[in-house]
Structure formats: C-alpha cells, structure tokens
C-alpha positions in Angstrom: 3.3 -24.6 -51.4 4.8 -21.7 -49.5 8.5 -22.4 -49.0 8.5 -20.6 -45.6 6.1 -23.3 -44.3 7.6 -26.3 -46.2 9.5 -29.3 -44.7 12.6 -29.7 -46.7 14.8 -32.7 -47.2 18.3 -32.9 -48.7 19.4 -36.0 -50.7 23.0 -36.8 -51.6 23.1 -39.2 -54.6 26.5 -40.8 -55.3 27.0 -42.4 -58.7 30.1 -44.3 -59.9 31.0 -42.2 -62.9 32.7 -38.8 -63.5 34.8 -39.2 -66.6 31.9 -39.8 -69.1 30.2 -36.4 -69.6 27.5 -37.8 -71.9 26.5 -40.2 -69.1 26.4 -37.4 -66.6 24.3 -35.2 -69.0 21.8 -38.1 -69.4 21.5 -38.4 -65.6 21.1 -34.6 -65.2 18.5 -34.4 -67.9 16.5 -37.1 -66.2 16.4 -34.9 -63.1 14.3 -32.2 -64.8 10.9 -33.7 -64.0 9.8 -31.3 -61.3 11.4 -27.9 -60.6 10.6 -28.3 -56.9 13.0 -31.3 -56.7 16.2 -29.5 -57.7 19.9 -30.3 -58.0 21.6 -27.6 -55.9 25.2 -28.8 -56.1 27.4 -31.3 -58.0 30.8 -32.6 -56.9 32.7 -34.5 -59.6 36.0 -36.2 -59.0 37.8 -37.8 -62.0 40.4 -39.6 -59.9 37.7 -41.3 -57.9 35.5 -41.7 -61.0 32.6 -40.7 -58.8 30.0 -37.9 -58.8 27.7 -36.6 -56.0 24.5 -34.7 -56.7 22.9 -32.8 -53.9 19.2 -32.3 -54.3 16.5 -30.6 -52.2 12.7 -30.9 -52.2 9.8 -30.6 -49.9 8.0 -33.5 -48.2 4.5 -33.8 -46.9 3.3 -36.6 -44.6 -0.4 -37.3 -43.8 -0.5 -38.9 -40.3 -4.1 -40.1 -40.9 -3.5 -42.0 -44.1 0.2 -42.6 -43.5 1.0 -41.4 -47.0 4.2 -39.5 -47.6 4.6 -37.4 -50.8 7.6 -35.6 -52.2 8.6 -34.8 -55.8 12.0 -36.1 -54.9 10.9 -39.7 -55.2 10.1 -39.6 -58.9 13.1 -37.4 -59.6 15.5 -39.8 -57.9 14.0 -42.8 -59.6 14.4 -41.1 -63.0 18.1 -40.3 -62.2 18.8 -43.8 -61.0 17.2 -45.4 -64.1 19.3 -43.0 -66.3 22.4 -44.0 -64.4 21.8 -47.7 -64.9 21.3 -47.1 -68.6 24.4 -44.9 -69.0 26.9 -46.6 -66.7 28.1 -50.2 -66.5 29.8 -51.2 -63.3 31.8 -53.9 -65.1 33.5 -51.2 -67.2 34.1 -48.9 -64.2 37.3 -48.4 -62.2 38.4 -45.7 -59.8 40.4 -44.9 -56.6 37.3 -44.7 -54.4 35.5 -47.7 -53.0 32.0 -48.5 -54.3 29.4 -51.3 -54.4 27.3 -50.2 -57.3 26.6 -47.8 -60.2 24.2 -46.0 -57.8 26.5 -46.5 -54.8 24.9 -44.5 -52.0 21.9 -42.3 -51.4 21.6 -40.5 -48.1 18.7 -38.4 -46.8 19.0 -35.5 -44.3 16.3 -33.4 -42.8 16.6 -29.6 -43.5 14.2 -26.8 -42.6 11.3 -27.9 -40.4 11.7 -31.6 -41.5 12.5 -34.4 -39.0 14.8 -37.4 -39.3 11.6 -39.5 -39.4 10.5 -37.6 -42.5 13.8 -38.3 -44.2 13.7 -41.9 -43.2 10.2 -42.4 -44.7 11.3 -41.1 -48.1 14.5 -43.1 -47.9 12.4 -46.3 -47.5 10.1 -45.4 -50.3 13.0 -44.8 -52.7 14.7 -48.0 -51.5 11.5 -49.9 -52.4 11.4 -48.3 -55.8 14.9 -49.3 -56.6 14.8 -52.7 -55.1 11.4 -53.9 -56.4 10.9 -51.9 -59.6 14.5 -51.9 -60.8 15.4 -55.2 -59.2 18.6 -54.0 -57.6 19.6 -55.1 -54.0 19.3 -52.3 -51.5 20.7 -52.2 -48.0 19.2 -49.7 -45.5 21.1 -47.9 -42.7 20.7 -45.7 -39.7 17.2 -44.1 -39.4 15.9 -46.0 -42.4 17.0 -49.4 -41.0 14.7 -51.2 -38.5 17.5 -51.4 -35.8 19.5 -48.3 -36.9 22.4 -50.3 -38.4 25.5 -48.1 -39.2 26.6 -47.4 -42.7 30.2 -48.4 -42.2 29.0 -51.7 -40.6 27.1 -52.6 -43.7 30.0 -51.6 -45.9 32.4 -53.6 -43.9 30.2 -56.7 -44.1 30.0 -56.4 -47.9 33.7 -55.8 -48.5 33.4 -52.2 -49.6 36.8 -51.1 -48.2 38.8 -53.8 -49.9 40.4 -52.7 -53.2 40.4 -55.4 -55.9 42.7 -53.9 -58.5 46.4 -52.8 -58.3 46.2 -52.7 -54.5 44.5 -49.3 -54.4 41.7 -49.3 -57.0 38.2 -50.7 -57.4 37.3 -52.2 -60.7 34.2 -54.1 -62.0 32.0 -56.2 -59.6 34.2 -58.0 -57.1 31.7 -59.8 -54.8 29.7 -63.0 -55.3 26.6 -62.7 -57.5 24.6 -64.2 -54.7 25.0 -61.9 -51.7 26.1 -63.3 -48.3 23.6 -60.9 -46.6 19.9 -60.6 -47.5 19.2 -57.1 -48.7 16.4 -55.0 -47.1 14.8 -54.5 -50.5 15.2 -56.2 -53.9 16.7 -59.5 -54.9 19.5 -61.5 -53.3 21.0 -62.0 -56.8 23.2 -59.1 -58.1 23.4 -57.9 -61.7 27.1 -57.4 -62.3 26.5 -54.3 -64.4 24.5 -52.5 -61.7 25.8 -53.9 -58.4 24.0 -52.9 -55.2 23.0 -49.7 -53.5 23.0 -48.5 -49.9 20.3 -46.0 -48.7 19.9 -44.3 -45.4 18.7 -41.3 -43.4 20.8 -39.5 -40.8 21.4 -36.2 -39.2 23.7 -33.9 -41.2 27.2 -35.2 -42.1 30.1 -33.1 -43.4 32.5 -34.6 -45.9 36.0 -33.1 -45.7 39.1 -34.3 -47.6 42.8 -33.5 -46.7 45.4 -33.8 -49.6 48.7 -35.3 -48.6 51.8 -34.9 -50.9 52.8 -38.5 -50.8 52.2 -41.7 -52.8 53.0 -43.9 -49.8 49.6 -45.6 -49.6 50.3 -47.8 -46.5 51.4 -44.8 -44.5 48.4 -42.7 -45.6 46.0 -45.6 -44.6 47.8 -45.7 -41.2 47.3 -42.0 -40.8 43.6 -42.3 -41.7 43.1 -45.0 -39.2 44.8 -42.9 -36.4 42.5 -40.0 -37.3 39.3 -42.0 -37.2 37.2 -42.9 -34.2 37.6 -46.6 -35.1 41.3 -46.4 -34.7 41.2 -44.5 -31.4 41.4 -41.0 -33.0 38.8 -38.3 -33.2 35.3 -39.3 -32.0 32.5 -39.3 -34.7 35.1 -39.2 -37.5 35.5 -41.8 -40.2 38.5 -41.6 -42.5 39.9 -43.4 -45.5 43.4 -43.1 -47.0 43.0 -43.1 -50.8 45.1 -42.5 -53.9 44.2 -39.2 -55.6 46.1 -38.7 -58.8 49.7 -39.6 -59.7 51.6 -37.7 -57.1 49.3 -37.4 -54.1 46.9 -39.1 -51.8 44.0 -37.9 -49.6 42.5 -38.5 -46.2 38.8 -38.6 -47.1 36.7 -37.9 -43.9 33.1 -38.2 -42.9 32.3 -35.9 -39.9 29.2 -37.6 -38.4 28.7 -34.9 -35.8 30.4 -31.8 -37.3 29.2 -29.6 -34.4 31.1 -31.8 -32.0 34.2 -32.5 -34.1 34.7 -30.2 -37.0 37.0 -29.8 -40.0 39.5 -27.7 -38.1 40.2 -30.5 -35.6 40.5 -33.0 -38.4 42.9 -30.8 -40.3 45.1 -30.3 -37.2 45.2 -34.0 -36.4 46.1 -35.0 -40.0 48.9 -32.3 -40.0 50.2 -33.4 -36.7 50.4 -37.2 -37.5 51.7 -36.5 -41.1 54.5 -34.3 -39.7 55.7 -37.1 -37.5 56.0 -39.2 -40.8 57.8 -36.3 -42.5 54.9 -35.7 -45.0 53.5 -32.5 -46.2 49.8 -31.8 -46.0 47.7 -29.2 -47.9 44.6 -27.4 -46.7 41.6 -29.6 -46.8 38.3 -28.9 -48.5 34.6 -29.6 -48.0 33.0 -31.5 -50.9 29.6 -29.8 -50.4 28.0 -26.6 -49.1 26.7 -26.0 -45.6 23.1 -26.8 -44.7 22.2 -23.1 -44.7 23.8 -22.5 -48.1 22.0 -25.5 -49.6 18.6 -24.3 -48.3 19.4 -20.8 -49.6 20.3 -22.1 -53.0 17.2 -24.2 -53.2 15.0 -21.3 -52.2 16.5 -19.1 -54.9 16.2 -21.8 -57.6 12.5 -22.4 -56.8 11.7 -18.7 -56.5 13.4 -18.0 -59.9 11.2 -20.6 -61.7 
C-alpha cells in the first residue's frame, strides 16, 4: 500500500512494568510480526513502574462487507499476550494508578483516518483480549456505545485510590467479581492480569510538571485546582503523584490540546504552586506530536 494514500491510526499501549528489562524485551520482540505495524516511540518511567508504547499502522475498511483490516490488530494481541506472560500484577507496585497488567490502550486517528476507523479497531482488539484472553475489558469514548468518558470508568472502578502507603498502587485491590459488567470478557478478574480499558478518541497530549516537594496532599490539591473537574482549566485532567524520593509531579492529560495547551498548564501550575511556596520545574511531554509520529512511521516503513 502507498503510504501517501493510507489511512493511519496511532495506538498508545500502557503496560504496568518498567523495571524488568527482560519483560520489556519479551513484549518488544512480540511486536515484530509485521513491519507495517511499528513501534515509533517508547516512554518508560521507573518511578511509576509503567511503560507506554506508541505504535502506528494503516487501516482498511470495506463498507460493503463491513470488514476492517489492520496489521495492528495481530501486533497488539501478540504484545498483550507477551505482557501477560512476563508481568504479574500481584507482584507489581508503583506510584501511578493502574487496573491491570495491560492497563490502557487508546486509539487515535492520524493521516486520512477517521475517529470511526480508530473505534472499529479498538472494538476488535477489545474483543480479542476479552474473549480470546479472557480478560475483562471496558470501552470508552468513541469505542463505547454511548461515548462513556475514560475518567468516569476509572472512577467507578476505584482507579484513583492508592492501596499502599497512601500514595502507591500494589497488587490487585478490587473484588474478583467486578461491580460493573465489562463490555468484553468475563465478570471475574484474574488477579495476576487485572482488567484493561480500551477506547478511541481525538488526539490527547500528556504533559507532566515536576514539583520540588514531597507534600502529597498539597500536590493533589494543586492538581485538582488545575483540572477541569476542580474548576480549573477546561479539557484538562490532572493527577498529583509521587515521583521519586524528593519530588512529585502534576501529571496531565490535555483532551483538547489546540484549545488548552501545555503552556497554559505550566503557567497555572506555577501560579498555584508559588502561592504554596513550592518550586516547579519545566514540564515535559511524554510523547511526540502527531506530525512527528507520522513522520517517524513513514521513515521506518520506507527503510524496510
């Protein structure tokens, strides 16, 4: 397929592991099924004990038969299976919330693709994980029948409540029979795998602001004041998290980055932190821009 004509989708795959390099190697080896479904970036955070892989591939949909094809589907399934083999949620702990070994998979349309294209693939992958691997899957936004928001699902499932030392997440903390029926897969949870959340949405930027403080209650209060939910910046979601021994972070999702961007988030965090007498460092994006991701994928595929 000519790339200039192809519909491209981007997938962000979040796995609850970053300290075990052999586990990550196993997952990355599993991704090498089809060169046209490629990892274009990796973000590894040892404090959070979490890794994110950014992948891109093409998608084809036949409106007559209703069949959707993308090499991404098999690549993701292989990576997910490898993650379940290499990582045990019962042995996992970290400073970032999570609900499963494969915690979150989000699909975004890139060049020439639509949100509907991304949602179709998201639902196929959710079916694979739920039915073939027997892991409960909850769908969100464009992949969900009524467009349910990601943070709503997470709130219902207790995602934001640490269960260890007041600021850490360890093992499986929820009932083994889920209070909510998943969209795919069983109601019963396997403690070593947990559950996964899968959705499709327009582009989201992730931007983290380091704060030189270990005062977690104050950091959480700042995060709430920055977020739309707390009356702060519209379309911004923010979490206050421990990040190492001597600092914390305001971890942000910018749901409409063209409306409210990283500069506004940085300024707001600095303003509120200054009122608390806290020093803030320059924040950082955890991934490339859409254009750079497309460019890297094009180069990777052209070099094959």
